[in-house]
C-alpha positions as a printed NumPy array, in Angstrom:
array([[-11.462,  16.605, -18.028],
       [-10.392,  18.366, -14.832],
       [-13.302,  18.872, -12.45 ],
       [-14.05 ,  22.584, -12.667],
       [-16.699,  25.049, -11.491],
       [-17.547,  27.885, -13.891],
       [-19.704,  31.013, -14.079],
       [-21.26 ,  31.92 , -17.454],
       [-23.717,  34.565, -18.571],
       [-26.463,  34.194, -21.155],
       [-29.339,  36.347, -22.391],
       [-31.822,  33.472, -22.519],
       [-32.163,  30.226, -20.593],
       [-32.475,  26.828, -22.303],
       [-36.06 ,  26.353, -23.449],
       [-36.59 ,  30.076, -24.046],
       [-36.815,  31.484, -27.544],
       [-33.476,  32.932, -28.546],
       [-31.251,  30.637, -26.487],
       [-28.044,  29.907, -28.381],
       [-24.976,  28.137, -27.014],
       [-22.809,  30.333, -29.263],
       [-23.786,  33.428, -27.259],
       [-22.75 ,  32.065, -23.865],
       [-20.062,  34.245, -22.249],
       [-17.499,  32.883, -19.801],
       [-16.897,  34.936, -16.65 ],
       [-14.968,  32.885, -14.112],
       [-13.756,  29.375, -13.305],
       [-11.909,  27.425, -10.63 ],
       [-10.511,  23.929, -10.742],
       [-11.18 ,  21.163,  -8.22 ],
       [-13.461,  23.21 ,  -5.965],
       [-16.377,  25.63 ,  -5.914],
       [-15.377,  29.108,  -4.718],
       [-17.575,  30.673,  -2.06 ],
       [-18.113,  33.745,  -4.249],
       [-19.66 ,  31.625,  -7.02 ],
       [-22.257,  30.27 ,  -4.59 ],
       [-22.943,  33.68 ,  -3.04 ],
       [-23.587,  35.337,  -6.415],
       [-26.08 ,  32.628,  -7.39 ],
       [-27.71 ,  33.278,  -4.01 ],
       [-31.458,  33.44 ,  -3.48 ],
       [-34.019,  33.258,  -6.264],
       [-31.927,  30.658,  -8.068],
       [-33.42 ,  27.918, -10.199],
       [-32.166,  24.611, -11.594],
       [-32.172,  24.515, -15.396],
       [-31.068,  22.18 , -18.186],
       [-27.718,  22.809, -19.86 ],
       [-27.46 ,  21.315, -23.359],
       [-23.662,  21.324, -23.688],
       [-23.896,  18.047, -21.743],
       [-25.69 ,  15.198, -23.521],
       [-27.582,  14.155, -20.401],
       [-28.311,  17.794, -19.596],
       [-30.355,  18.411, -22.718],
       [-33.676,  17.958, -20.935],
       [-32.655,  17.545, -17.298],
       [-32.002,  20.354, -14.762],
       [-28.284,  20.18 , -13.964],
       [-26.964,  23.749, -13.438],
       [-28.101,  26.715, -11.334],
       [-29.285,  30.022, -12.816],
       [-29.971,  33.388, -11.178],
       [-30.859,  36.877, -12.527],
       [-27.697,  38.891, -13.216],
       [-29.22 ,  41.928, -11.466],
       [-29.382,  39.931,  -8.251],
       [-25.732,  38.882,  -8.654],
       [-24.673,  42.503,  -9.205],
       [-26.537,  43.601,  -6.072],
       [-24.894,  40.813,  -4.042],
       [-21.434,  41.85 ,  -5.259],
       [-22.053,  45.486,  -4.339],
       [-23.268,  44.49 ,  -0.871],
       [-20.26 ,  42.226,  -0.372],
       [-17.832,  44.933,  -1.555],
       [-19.248,  47.29 ,   1.077],
       [-18.39 ,  44.755,   3.792],
       [-14.878,  43.992,   2.495],
       [-11.721,  45.463,   3.985],
       [-10.075,  48.147,   1.867],
       [ -7.682,  46.475,  -0.628],
       [ -4.031,  46.818,   0.387],
       [ -2.308,  46.211,  -2.938],
       [ -2.755,  46.932,  -6.611],
       [ -3.471,  43.274,  -7.433],
       [ -6.485,  43.207,  -5.086],
       [ -7.798,  46.457,  -6.552],
       [ -7.465,  45.093, -10.107],
       [ -9.14 ,  41.797,  -9.135],
       [-12.166,  43.505,  -7.594],
       [-12.453,  45.887, -10.506],
       [-12.394,  42.962, -12.964],
       [-15.218,  41.182, -11.14 ],
       [-17.311,  44.365, -11.111],
       [-16.741,  44.922, -14.823],
       [-17.552,  41.346, -15.812],
       [-20.771,  41.274, -13.796],
       [-21.856,  44.66 , -15.121],
       [-21.171,  43.72 , -18.725],
       [-22.782,  40.309, -18.396],
       [-26.033,  39.202, -19.96 ],
       [-29.392,  38.74 , -18.238],
       [-28.682,  35.427, -16.522],
       [-25.795,  34.124, -14.426],
       [-25.179,  30.368, -14.732],
       [-23.197,  28.254, -12.232],
       [-21.976,  25.121, -14.009],
       [-21.216,  22.631, -11.243],
       [-21.753,  19.395, -13.21 ],
       [-18.146,  18.214, -13.012],
       [-17.964,  18.726,  -9.24 ],
       [-21.045,  16.652,  -8.429],
       [-19.967,  13.04 ,  -8.112],
       [-23.127,  11.576,  -9.644],
       [-24.572,  11.225, -13.12 ],
       [-27.012,  13.827, -14.406],
       [-30.667,  12.747, -14.202],
       [-30.185,  10.488, -11.174],
       [-31.823,  10.976,  -7.762],
       [-28.368,  11.38 ,  -6.206],
       [-27.485,  14.222,  -8.593],
       [-30.772,  15.978,  -7.884],
       [-30.139,  15.787,  -4.116],
       [-26.594,  17.174,  -4.507],
       [-27.798,  20.032,  -6.736],
       [-30.52 ,  20.939,  -4.245],
       [-27.967,  20.906,  -1.387],
       [-25.779,  23.357,  -3.344],
       [-28.797,  25.536,  -3.993],
       [-29.595,  25.588,  -0.267],
       [-25.983,  26.527,   0.537],
       [-26.144,  29.421,  -1.942],
       [-29.367,  30.666,  -0.346],
       [-27.813,  30.458,   3.126],
       [-24.814,  32.55 ,   2.02 ],
       [-27.148,  35.153,   0.499],
       [-29.083,  35.31 ,   3.761],
       [-25.795,  35.823,   5.67 ],
       [-24.933,  38.692,   3.322],
       [-28.3  ,  40.383,   3.879],
       [-27.854,  40.313,   7.661],
       [-24.206,  41.439,   7.451],
       [-22.838,  38.258,   9.043],
       [-19.09 ,  38.866,   8.659],
       [-18.15 ,  35.624,  10.404],
       [-20.034,  33.503,   7.866],
       [-18.45 ,  35.474,   5.003],
       [-14.947,  35.712,   6.49 ],
       [-13.044,  34.024,   3.599],
       [-14.381,  36.715,   1.241],
       [-13.852,  39.751,   3.455],
       [-10.099,  39.645,   4.109],
       [ -8.118,  42.517,   2.659],
       [ -6.224,  40.237,   0.289],
       [ -9.151,  38.005,  -0.501],
       [ -8.624,  36.14 ,  -3.744],
       [ -8.789,  32.589,  -5.076],
       [ -9.754,  30.017,  -3.94 ],
       [-12.539,  31.997,  -2.22 ],
       [-13.242,  34.141,  -5.31 ],
       [-11.975,  31.938,  -8.173],
       [-10.292,  33.001, -11.412],
       [-12.099,  35.857, -13.218],
       [-11.354,  36.853, -16.809],
       [-13.156,  37.844, -19.981],
       [-11.323,  34.956, -21.679],
       [-12.532,  32.272, -19.235],
       [-13.841,  29.198, -21.078],
       [-17.509,  29.614, -21.908],
       [-18.05 ,  25.869, -22.204],
       [-15.969,  23.518, -20.077],
       [-16.535,  20.618, -22.446],
       [-14.656,  22.496, -25.22 ],
       [-11.287,  23.095, -23.522],
       [ -8.744,  21.623, -25.925],
       [ -5.421,  22.329, -27.619],
       [ -5.423,  25.152, -30.155],
       [ -2.78 ,  26.183, -32.629],
       [ -0.092,  28.33 , -30.997],
       [ -0.402,  30.896, -33.76 ],
       [ -4.056,  31.482, -32.748],
       [ -3.156,  32.537, -29.196],
       [ -1.525,  35.966, -28.741],
       [ -0.11 ,  35.149, -25.296],
       [  2.025,  32.385, -26.839],
       [  3.621,  34.489, -29.563],
       [  6.912,  35.187, -27.743],
       [  7.07 ,  31.794, -26.01 ],
       [  8.212,  28.334, -27.006],
       [  5.595,  25.604, -26.489],
       [  7.349,  22.586, -25.011],
       [  4.294,  20.343, -25.177],
       [  0.531,  20.191, -24.73 ],
       [ -0.219,  18.579, -21.357],
       [ -3.515,  16.857, -22.108],
       [ -4.216,  15.82 , -18.515],
       [ -3.552,  19.334, -17.207],
       [ -5.318,  21.019, -20.188],
       [ -2.327,  23.365, -20.404],
       [  0.596,  24.241, -22.626],
       [  3.989,  23.824, -21.009],
       [  5.972,  26.828, -22.206],
       [  9.368,  28.489, -21.779],
       [ 11.341,  31.47 , -23.037],
       [ 14.418,  31.334, -25.233],
       [ 16.462,  33.129, -22.559],
       [ 15.769,  30.599, -19.766],
       [ 15.017,  27.215, -21.315],
       [ 15.084,  25.427, -17.934],
       [ 12.307,  27.588, -16.46 ],
       [  8.852,  26.436, -17.584],
       [  5.262,  27.423, -16.911],
       [  1.74 ,  26.157, -17.569],
       [ -0.959,  28.186, -19.297],
       [ -4.454,  27.227, -20.494],
       [ -5.746,  27.779, -24.065],
       [ -7.842,  30.673, -22.717],
       [ -4.854,  32.422, -21.178],
       [ -5.034,  31.449, -17.513],
       [ -1.551,  31.01 , -16.079],
       [ -1.647,  27.988, -13.772],
       [  2.126,  28.229, -13.227],
       [  3.479,  31.648, -14.298],
       [  7.025,  31.825, -15.624],
       [  7.71 ,  34.474, -12.982],
       [  7.699,  31.739, -10.323],
       [ 10.875,  30.396, -11.959],
       [  9.978,  26.743, -11.447],
       [ 11.93 ,  24.025, -13.205],
       [ 11.224,  20.361, -13.803],
       [  7.44 ,  20.78 , -13.727],
       [  5.882,  17.334, -13.663],
       [  2.263,  16.906, -14.653],
       [  2.147,  13.093, -14.595],
       [  0.329,  13.254, -11.241],
       [ -2.403,  15.541, -12.592],
       [ -4.851,  12.633, -12.467],
       [ -4.426,  12.663,  -8.682],
       [ -4.778,  16.475,  -8.62 ],
       [ -1.158,  17.579,  -8.177],
       [  1.816,  19.071, -10.017],
       [  5.334,  18.575,  -8.624],
       [  8.203,  20.965,  -9.263],
       [ 11.677,  22.132,  -8.277],
       [ 13.074,  25.65 ,  -8.144],
       [ 16.005,  27.318,  -9.881],
       [ 17.519,  28.228,  -6.525],
       [ 17.491,  24.723,  -5.02 ],
       [ 17.213,  22.16 ,  -7.862],
       [ 17.049,  19.175,  -5.502],
       [ 14.159,  20.665,  -3.481],
       [ 10.74 ,  19.382,  -4.571],
       [  7.343,  20.895,  -3.866],
       [  3.681,  20.339,  -4.791],
       [  1.105,  22.592,  -6.484],
       [ -2.57 ,  21.86 ,  -7.015],
       [ -4.177,  22.165, -10.45 ],
       [ -4.969,  25.835,  -9.8  ],
       [ -1.26 ,  26.532,  -9.27 ],
       [ -1.733,  27.06 ,  -5.533],
       [  1.317,  26.104,  -3.487],
       [  0.41 ,  23.091,  -1.361],
       [  3.755,  21.746,  -0.181],
       [  6.728,  24.158,  -0.127],
       [  9.892,  22.821,  -1.771],
       [ 12.118,  20.792,   0.534],
       [ 15.379,  18.921,  -0.211],
       [ 14.831,  15.357,  -1.39 ],
       [ 12.332,  13.548,  -3.597],
       [  8.524,  13.494,  -3.717],
       [  6.264,  10.69 ,  -4.915],
       [  2.534,  11.291,  -5.164],
       [  0.781,   8.099,  -4.044],
       [ -2.877,   9.091,  -4.306],
       [ -5.017,  12.259,  -4.313],
       [ -4.48 ,  12.428,  -0.541],
       [ -0.966,  11.033,  -0.014],
       [  2.613,  11.903,  -0.907],
       [  5.842,  10.207,   0.122],
       [  8.702,  12.573,   0.949],
       [ 12.252,  11.207,   0.954],
       [ 15.093,  13.306,   2.39 ],
       [ 18.531,  13.428,   0.801],
       [ 19.788,  11.141,   3.614],
       [ 17.143,   8.529,   2.724],
       [ 14.763,   9.231,   5.617],
       [ 11.205,   8.821,   4.393],
       [  7.774,   9.841,   5.611],
       [  4.155,   9.836,   4.464],
       [  2.348,  13.187,   4.303],
       [ -1.311,  14.03 ,   3.857],
       [ -2.397,  16.339,   1.041],
       [ -3.248,  19.167,   0.806],
       [ -2.345,  20.152,   4.378],
       [  1.053,  18.389,   4.445],
       [  0.286,  16.775,   7.82 ],
       [  2.652,  13.97 ,   8.862],
       [  0.83 ,  10.636,   8.82 ],
       [  3.623,   8.073,   9.244],
       [  7.316,   8.602,   9.831],
       [  9.999,   6.168,   8.645],
       [  8.225,   4.572,   5.691],
       [ 10.617,   2.428,   3.62 ],
       [  8.405,   1.203,   0.783],
       [  4.93 ,   1.926,  -0.532],
       [  2.966,   0.462,  -3.426],
       [ -0.62 ,   0.235,  -4.643],
       [ -2.332,  -3.129,  -4.296],
       [ -4.725,  -5.034,  -6.565],
       [ -7.558,  -4.406,  -4.073],
       [ -7.162,  -0.611,  -4.268],
       [ -5.432,  -0.232,  -0.903],
       [ -1.803,   0.822,  -0.356],
       [  0.931,  -1.353,   1.144],
       [  3.39 ,   0.323,   3.489],
       [  6.575,  -1.204,   4.846],
       [  8.914,   0.02 ,   7.552],
       [ 12.059,  -1.333,   9.141],
       [ 11.945,  -2.423,  12.762],
       [ 14.472,  -1.273,  15.345],
       [ 15.785,  -4.812,  15.638],
       [ 17.951,  -5.555,  12.594],
       [ 17.377,  -9.281,  13.068],
       [ 13.667,  -8.882,  12.385],
       [ 12.133,  -8.546,   8.964],
       [ 10.413,  -5.324,   7.937],
       [  6.845,  -4.974,   9.104],
       [  3.946,  -4.212,   6.765],
       [  0.606,  -2.492,   7.04 ],
       [ -2.177,  -1.247,   4.761],
       [ -3.688,   2.2  ,   4.21 ],
       [ -6.652,   3.331,   2.189],
       [ -6.144,   6.098,  -0.393],
       [ -7.047,   8.807,   2.129],
       [ -4.268,   7.697,   4.485],
       [ -6.51 ,   5.956,   7.001],
       [ -4.839,   2.92 ,   8.562],
       [ -6.644,  -0.257,   7.506],
       [ -4.067,  -2.703,   8.899],
       [ -1.43 ,  -1.43 ,  11.377],
       [  2.269,  -2.019,  10.642],
       [  2.492,  -5.139,  12.766],
       [  2.715,  -7.953,  10.193],
       [  5.342,  -9.424,   7.904],
       [  2.856,  -9.653,   5.036],
       [ -0.739,  -8.671,   4.306],
       [ -2.534, -10.358,   1.392],
       [ -5.19 ,  -8.613,  -0.689],
       [ -8.685,  -8.25 ,   0.733],
       [-11.507, -10.   ,  -1.073],
       [-14.041,  -7.821,  -2.859],
       [-17.017,  -9.229,  -0.947],
       [-15.905, -10.519,   2.437],
       [-13.085,  -8.002,   2.949],
       [-10.91 , -10.581,   4.699],
       [ -7.139, -10.785,   4.226],
       [ -4.442, -13.256,   5.232],
       [ -1.68 , -11.798,   7.417],
       [  1.564, -13.308,   8.673],
       [  3.926, -12.776,  11.574],
       [  7.358, -14.152,  12.36 ],
       [  7.   , -16.173,  15.574],
       [  9.87 , -18.244,  17.013],
       [ 11.586, -18.322,  13.628],
       [  8.457, -19.422,  11.735],
       [  6.073, -17.5  ,   9.475],
       [  2.595, -18.173,  10.823],
       [ -0.628, -16.924,   9.291],
       [ -3.916, -15.47 ,  10.492],
       [ -6.976, -13.585,   9.212],
       [ -7.862,  -9.898,   9.518],
       [-10.791,  -7.839,   8.241],
       [-10.831,  -4.331,   6.778],
       [-11.786,  -2.908,  10.194],
       [ -8.357,  -4.08 ,  11.465],
       [-10.004,  -6.776,  13.623],
       [ -7.788,  -9.862,  13.904],
       [-10.261, -12.665,  13.232],
       [ -7.799, -15.552,  13.527],
       [ -4.465, -15.079,  15.337],
       [ -1.239, -15.827,  13.472],
       [ -0.99 , -19.455,  14.569],
       [ -1.463, -21.328,  11.283],
       [  1.243, -22.886,   9.139],
       [ -0.827, -22.197,   6.019],
       [ -4.171, -20.668,   4.986],
       [ -5.55 , -21.575,   1.565],
       [ -5.462, -18.901,  -1.15 ],
       [ -5.174, -18.883,  -4.926],
       [ -1.789, -17.093,  -4.929],
       [  0.712, -15.808,  -2.396],
       [ -1.061, -12.427,  -2.329],
       [ -4.718, -13.425,  -2.823],
       [ -7.542, -13.312,  -0.268],
       [ -8.434, -16.608,   1.419],
       [-10.193, -19.154,  -0.793],
       [-13.74 , -19.941,   0.338],
       [-15.26 , -23.412,   0.179],
       [-18.823, -23.519,   1.457],
       [-18.029, -20.278,   3.328],
       [-15.152, -22.005,   5.112],
       [-11.387, -21.555,   4.736],
       [ -8.905, -24.442,   4.701],
       [ -5.953, -24.021,   7.055],
       [ -3.118, -26.041,   8.551],
       [ -2.332, -25.216,  12.164],
       [  1.111, -24.805,  13.712],
       [  1.184, -28.522,  14.564],
       [  0.558, -29.442,  10.925],
       [ -3.078, -30.508,  11.394],
       [ -5.79 , -29.716,   8.847],
       [ -8.857, -27.718,   9.805],
       [-11.487, -25.361,   8.409],
       [-12.007, -21.793,   9.642],
       [-15.299, -19.918,   9.679],
       [-15.501, -16.375,   8.272],
       [-15.108, -14.979,  11.784],
       [-11.845, -16.904,  12.234],
       [-13.143, -19.681,  14.475],
       [-12.216, -23.337,  13.936],
       [-15.115, -25.33 ,  12.471],
       [-13.822, -28.452,  14.266],
       [-10.912, -29.481,  16.467],
       [ -7.904, -30.331,  14.243],
       [ -6.893, -33.998,  14.631],
       [ -5.332, -35.151,  11.347],
       [ -2.638, -33.799,   9.019],
       [ -3.422, -33.291,   5.314],
       [ -2.618, -36.271,   3.086],
       [ -0.661, -34.207,   0.565],
       [  1.424, -31.035,   0.763],
       [ -0.303, -29.52 ,  -2.299],
       [ -3.401, -27.708,  -1.071],
       [ -5.25 , -28.293,  -4.329],
       [ -4.949, -32.015,  -3.595],
       [ -5.442, -31.814,   0.16 ],
       [ -8.747, -29.932,  -0.017],
       [-11.606, -30.435,  -2.48 ],
       [-14.875, -28.532,  -2.812],
       [-16.582, -30.288,   0.096],
       [-14.088, -32.676,   1.694],
       [-10.443, -32.975,   2.722],
       [ -7.835, -35.673,   2.221],
       [ -6.272, -36.372,   5.62 ],
       [ -4.035, -38.992,   7.242],
       [ -5.126, -41.375,   9.992],
       [ -2.869, -44.254,  11.11 ],
       [ -0.841, -44.073,   7.882],
       [ -3.897, -44.256,   5.625],
       [ -5.399, -41.542,   3.384],
       [ -9.017, -40.716,   4.224],
       [-11.614, -38.277,   3.002],
       [-13.103, -36.053,   5.725],
       [-16.007, -33.625,   5.511],
       [-15.863, -30.011,   6.64 ],
       [-17.241, -30.877,  10.072],
       [-14.269, -33.145,  10.862],
       [-16.149, -36.403,  10.217],
       [-14.113, -39.133,   8.473],
       [-15.894, -40.395,   5.347],
       [-13.955, -43.069,   3.46 ],
       [-10.55 , -44.753,   3.577],
       [ -8.617, -44.719,   0.267],
       [ -5.133, -46.214,   0.411],
       [ -1.848, -45.889,   2.219],
       [ -0.475, -42.368,   2.307],
       [  2.538, -43.468,   0.257],
       [  0.393, -44.942,  -2.494],
       [ -1.935, -41.948,  -2.427],
       [  0.953, -39.495,  -2.811],
       [  2.627, -41.62 ,  -5.47 ],
       [ -0.566, -41.744,  -7.548],
       [ -1.063, -37.987,  -7.305],
       [  2.607, -37.274,  -8.059],
       [  2.561, -39.542, -11.105],
       [ -0.516, -37.809, -12.477],
       [  0.936, -34.356, -11.916],
       [  4.317, -35.304, -13.375],
       [  2.726, -36.769, -16.476],
       [  0.494, -33.714, -16.907],
       [  3.483, -31.377, -16.608],
       [  5.801, -33.525, -18.73 ],
       [  8.23 , -34.044, -15.837],
       [  8.517, -37.84 , -15.991],
       [ 11.825, -37.824, -17.882],
       [ 13.717, -40.613, -16.164],
       [ 11.096, -43.234, -16.95 ],
       [  9.722, -44.273, -20.348],
       [  7.041, -41.834, -21.368],
       [  3.647, -43.377, -20.794],
       [  1.302, -43.527, -23.766],
       [ -1.382, -40.894, -23.429],
       [ -3.567, -42.18 , -26.241],
       [ -5.135, -45.567, -26.952],
       [ -6.525, -47.339, -30.005],
       [ -9.968, -49.008, -29.89 ],
       [ -8.446, -52.505, -29.447],
       [ -6.341, -51.285, -26.525],
       [ -9.337, -49.655, -24.871],
       [-11.544, -52.73 , -25.372],
       [ -8.86 , -55.029, -24.002],
       [ -7.964, -52.999, -20.941],
       [-10.867, -50.752, -19.985],
       [-12.554, -51.575, -16.672],
       [-16.211, -51.905, -17.654],
       [-17.489, -51.885, -14.085],
       [-15.597, -48.667, -13.401],
       [-17.057, -47.068, -16.543],
       [-20.577, -48.178, -15.582],
       [-20.111, -46.776, -12.08 ],
       [-18.944, -43.41 , -13.412],
       [-21.758, -43.275, -15.968],
       [-24.31 , -44.107, -13.259],
       [-23.112, -41.177, -11.157],
       [-23.363, -38.84 , -14.151],
       [-26.876, -40.164, -14.804],
       [-27.951, -39.402, -11.228],
       [-27.958, -43.04 , -10.125],
       [-29.677, -44.698, -13.105],
       [-27.486, -47.85 , -13.212],
       [-29.499, -49.575, -15.968],
       [-29.244, -46.61 , -18.33 ],
       [-25.563, -46.245, -17.453],
       [-24.832, -49.879, -18.345],
       [-26.609, -49.445, -21.677],
       [-24.557, -46.286, -22.435],
       [-21.314, -48.161, -21.738],
       [-22.378, -51.095, -23.938],
       [-23.245, -48.744, -26.833],
       [-19.919, -46.919, -26.464],
       [-17.903, -50.143, -26.486],
       [-19.896, -51.496, -29.456],
       [-19.084, -48.342, -31.415],
       [-15.413, -48.725, -30.493],
       [-15.406, -52.262, -31.874],
       [-16.69 , -50.938, -35.212],
       [-14.36 , -47.928, -35.235],
       [-11.168, -47.496, -37.237],
       [ -8.762, -49.742, -35.357],
       [ -5.855, -47.315, -35.937],
       [ -7.707, -44.317, -34.478],
       [ -6.245, -42.995, -31.199],
       [ -8.093, -41.443, -28.278],
       [ -6.258, -39.368, -25.679],
       [ -6.267, -40.193, -21.991],
       [ -3.891, -41.19 , -19.198],
       [ -5.697, -44.543, -18.847],
       [ -7.954, -46.612, -21.115],
       [-10.85 , -45.614, -18.867],
       [ -9.957, -41.943, -19.289],
       [ -9.702, -42.324, -23.063],
       [-12.99 , -44.208, -23.186],
       [-14.708, -41.755, -20.908],
       [-14.889, -38.98 , -23.507],
       [-16.544, -41.347, -25.971],
       [-18.951, -42.296, -23.231],
       [-19.388, -38.572, -22.536],
       [-20.891, -37.903, -25.96 ],
       [-23.603, -40.46 , -25.192],
       [-24.349, -39.323, -21.634],
       [-24.019, -35.616, -22.387],
       [-25.008, -34.853, -25.955],
       [-27.454, -37.7  , -26.636],
       [-29.139, -37.96 , -23.231],
       [-28.79 , -34.292, -22.256],
       [-27.019, -34.981, -18.942],
       [-24.003, -32.813, -19.738],
       [-22.438, -30.454, -22.224],
       [-19.164, -28.968, -23.396],
       [-18.603, -25.211, -23.323],
       [-15.661, -23.229, -24.638],
       [-14.043, -20.884, -22.103],
       [-15.22 , -17.911, -24.176],
       [-18.862, -19.05 , -24.317],
       [-19.984, -16.986, -21.335],
       [-23.237, -16.029, -23.069],
       [-24.226, -19.712, -23.107],
       [-24.311, -19.837, -19.299],
       [-27.759, -18.181, -18.896],
       [-29.286, -20.786, -21.234],
       [-27.552, -23.775, -19.603],
       [-30.947, -25.462, -19.258],
       [-30.985, -25.851, -23.059],
       [-27.641, -27.664, -22.956],
       [-28.15 , -29.845, -19.87 ],
       [-31.725, -31.018, -19.923],
       [-32.317, -31.541, -16.195],
       [-35.43 , -30.172, -14.445],
       [-33.287, -28.435, -11.802],
       [-31.712, -26.221, -14.483],
       [-34.79 , -25.237, -16.455],
       [-35.464, -22.205, -14.25 ],
       [-31.818, -21.148, -13.89 ],
       [-31.195, -17.395, -14.151],
       [-27.781, -15.769, -13.83 ],
       [-28.951, -13.177, -11.307],
       [-26.718, -10.191, -10.669],
       [-24.466, -10.805, -13.663],
       [-21.92 ,  -7.998, -14.039],
       [-19.912,  -6.756, -16.996],
       [-16.593,  -8.535, -17.372],
       [-17.594, -11.677, -15.479],
       [-16.072, -14.744, -17.099],
       [-16.875, -18.455, -17.252],
       [-15.664, -19.048, -13.694],
       [-18.34 , -16.687, -12.296],
       [-20.954, -18.27 , -14.565],
       [-20.155, -21.782, -13.386],
       [-20.251, -20.598,  -9.778],
       [-23.741, -19.178, -10.393],
       [-24.902, -22.54 , -11.825],
       [-23.411, -24.381,  -8.845],
       [-25.189, -22.061,  -6.395],
       [-28.487, -22.694,  -8.214],
       [-28.012, -26.49 ,  -8.028],
       [-27.072, -26.585,  -4.336],
       [-30.661, -26.423,  -2.94 ],
       [-31.51 , -29.349,  -5.248],
       [-28.751, -31.425,  -3.583],
       [-26.871, -31.507,  -6.886],
       [-23.266, -30.618,  -7.762],
       [-21.856, -29.244, -11.01 ],
       [-18.726, -31.088, -12.157],
       [-16.106, -30.011, -14.684],
       [-14.296, -33.135, -15.84 ],
       [-11.161, -31.246, -16.885],
       [-10.286, -28.436, -14.496],
       [ -8.132, -25.705, -16.016],
       [ -8.659, -26.683, -19.66 ],
       [ -9.883, -24.359, -22.388],
       [-12.968, -26.538, -22.799],
       [-15.324, -27.282, -19.91 ],
       [-16.781, -30.826, -19.858],
       [-19.784, -30.218, -17.624],
       [-22.064, -32.637, -15.908],
       [-24.179, -32.93 , -12.774],
       [-23.938, -35.426,  -9.927],
       [-25.915, -35.812,  -6.749],
       [-24.303, -34.151,  -3.728],
       [-24.384, -37.475,  -1.895],
       [-22.343, -39.052,  -4.743],
       [-19.618, -36.373,  -4.834],
       [-17.03 , -38.272,  -2.774],
       [-17.604, -41.531,  -4.674],
       [-17.35 , -39.726,  -7.999],
       [-14.049, -38.099,  -6.971],
       [-12.655, -41.479,  -5.918],
       [-13.59 , -43.163,  -9.217],
       [-12.231, -40.25 , -11.229],
       [ -8.929, -40.373,  -9.345],
       [ -8.618, -44.089, -10.055],
       [ -9.233, -43.412, -13.76 ],
       [ -6.573, -40.658, -13.811],
       [ -9.167, -37.952, -14.412],
       [ -8.967, -34.618, -12.589],
       [-12.528, -33.348, -12.208],
       [-13.43 , -30.209, -10.262],
       [-16.623, -30.285,  -8.245],
       [-18.231, -26.856,  -7.925]])
């Protein structure tokens, strides 16, 4: 529905005996705005009343009502102040208003529901309605004292819409009921051909048999938004959602202009193309290819020489322009939908802003290299473009946060963490141990290189534990990734399933006990018993059965899992669709720290990832970490480890060819 203000008349108000929605009479309407005359006629002595054509308005005051006698007196007083009309159209318009007000019923109703940007029966709506009521009273007071300056838009000799609105005895009596009717029911369509019903514009597009190229737009109640007499061709209503209609003329077919939804000319036709970007922005491209960004509705020039524009996932708009130096790449910036500059055109790329932190990754070409930095939505450069890489989920995503820090690699190739204000959390000293960021940085530590060896390092720059040579570390990771992706084609394909005899013969019992102990929060005795039970069951199992896993330990682990998780209550499995099971996670993982878990602030549409993050945040004060044993799978194998055991658990899992994700 197009946001519209309307004036109706009725004999009785809602709640009074005799009120009937079928007796409401439409007087005037205006799209997108509230004409000054509508407010003036409501004037003083107005009251807020319910309006039952809206479901929420059945019992809640949502429109303004005033006695019709008062409105008639205000119109007579205003007419006395007006300049004498200079043309027949102005005379007819004033006469129509006088006739409609005189023939109206006892009450004048201003329906402003669609133009108040809040829901009925909310405090915000009530405040907005009261502000409109105060404005109407102020205009009435200006009329009584003869203040011509305050009433200037209404007093000009040719005064008409948008100050006075559209007045007609056929104006829609109920805005909620504007819909397509049969052409044979509408006399004004009898000699016209209906091209189509434009649902978004709530108009018929029509033409005559004599000039099929010339089209117009008319409402079901006979209001001509675009009269055929204007001789417009190629009317385009696909931008109605943004509030605009584009068109060309018969005289200059390649000249495009813009109308608003009332048919008011906003941008005169000019040679070239027009692309509406948002309710406030339009891109104009000349026939020679020169492009510019204009503000709507005033047509003011915002940016000249704009080469490309597109809407982003974060709701902002990317702009791109060519630099004077042909050797340089185009520079990019970001605007909001009103045309305000969010990021100036000074960067080679600008990633999306996050929804919470409003931080984006930007890049600049410096000495032949693309280097990255951080910027916020106030255009403040938090971190200068001096980093070889900044961690993000995709090449256009906001920076990825880990404990409110951002992983980066500086221009010298050294790993570091950045704070949310762009400062380095520690002095970079070591390069990352692997070029894949998902391997180089974990949830609370990094893999780095020192003296040819791979180490883990915490987010303060403190080395934790030495693993292996860098070559062996990379080879192990590469082999795991290649096997997972099915890329190991030149070598014999490794078995990824094992029978009970193979597991019993080759599984490392000490490694299994160590992993079980970590999942049982350090209870080594219970862990050893769980491993023994699992291996005993394997010995009695069908010897031809196969269990999947990249190693015997990995294959055995999921048998061990059923004991640790399902039997002892130290873990659980959840399907990726089982989001509703997250709030009751304490029933699945029977640990004291989870018994009082509540998914606070849960929003519609949030998936398992947000649920797991909420669990992890709840566990953090308990010095516990949530672990998913198979990151990226459809099924989540969840457990809990102590925060102090996280690095050791990751090391054991890596050795067993498991790929857990610590949250």
